[in-house]
C-alpha angles and dihedrals in degrees: 000000000000120000117223109253115254102168120122116193099208116198122186132134092209105087096200092053091046092053095048092050092046089054094052091047094048093048088058093052095258115139106230127206104196122207133174098203147011090259089057095043101044095076088058093054118092140146092262097040103153096223147023138283123244111187142167113239096216114061131139116266110359107022134202092282089058089051093048091051092049092048093050091048090058097041125353090198092061108109116234117189113193128208120217135196124226107292097023095100094112090049091051092049087052089053090051087055087054095056106275113155093224143319135228131196118238133272088043121187117228090246087062100039104042096056093052089048094049093049091050090048091051090050093048089048092058092047095051093043091052091050092049089052094047087052089053091049092054094050092079089232105140092206089057094042096047112026108064129195139095100216122107089253093056092050089047087055095052091047091051093047089051093050099048093041092063095055103063096217126125115287131205113206114192133173141138121288111293094015094119106255096162090048094056088045087058092049090053091052093047090054097045128098086256096054092127091057125084125290107214121190120200129176104234096211093072099037113116118179091274096051089045089055090047089052094054088047092054092047095052108146092011140048136303114208115201107199118214092002091185087074093056110126118257093245092047091051089062088044089053095049091052092049092051093048089050096050102248094203093246131082115245121220113180124194135195143167090195126089099261093181089059093044086055091051092050094051095247094113130047108260096212092048091050095055089046093056096039094065089092108030124177117191120199109209120227120249087245088068095052109031091160087073093061100086090046092051094041092051090051093048093047091053090047093050093046088052090050094047095044093241133131113261108260124229113254113217116221093240088057090057092045088055090051094051089049089068129082099224100208086181091056121194094354093058092041091055089050091051088052091052091051092046090052091052091048099258109109094153094139090074095049096089093049091045092053091055089076129229098295096051094042090051091050090054091050090044091053092048090052091051093048091047090053093050091047093052089049095048092242096310100144098191092053092046090051089050093048088053091045091234126140110253096245091049089051095049091048091054091049091054089046091058099033095245118157117197090213089065090063099054119108 
């Protein structure tokens, strides 16, 4: 999981101005690295600097223009905001033409400074996140290439997939509708010792004993994925159990969006088969449990949709991403993918309702999603969820009451 950058490299030769700016920044939870000159600042500037630069233009020796050129030489996507004195506006406009992110006239009020810095930090966060994802894609690791997300739940899913893939035993992949059960099954196959063998998919509901045997035969030396295994006919459940006990020559990966444990308790699924499959479970978390992954996934789907449609990738405004995070997404990745396609084609109607709620209502929805996600990760343990969110326990319980959330509803 990547933390949002909060570092401000502050460069100003005037100690009083530097101290005043540093106080403003730190009061707003921004980590400040103060420097009195370019020479002092240059060692802090790197391609992967997790933050932005705020610098005066006029400084003895090497000025703000020199600093801007140096920063751009290392990373053209590193935001540099320049501070100008009265009468320096033409100079600042020239700096903008040379690639500065923005400029502000001194003395600048916090209400003018902070929004510009937050915008620059958001831009920097997207750049660093995209670079990290690109590095993952280039590693050749199918879990990194195909299972997106920066949350701890997403990282836990990738770790679990890697672990079960190596073992070669049967795997049960579960998740809510639209979460990508078949995609996770494919990643498990690609990371298994039999990755060079076939990956055969079969819908369970239509499989009689003969079709099941044919599936195993087609998957010899590879993996057979049975989609929605809860719908497997009763007679085929016995056949499947027999084939697993006899070593069919293909690895079985079963997937379902149903509650297989409940189906077993109610007598709708073979108990022995359930326990055979449940030895290696992989659970895909819902988007409502990890709303922080929604921007990552949406940007990926938009880029994918643009490529498929032969269109340029559109810019995604931060308020659009906020509106997406304010929704529950019961259809999970599948519905988010559809939303990305509509957005790419210029039809983002599904966020209109959330956007019309206004900032307070949207933030409330996001806050509720984060509270629910924390409870889900902690298996309904409220004290641990409050600690993970760094909230006082009373504040945490007050928020749960406000949103009608009950810890016991999240216990598994």
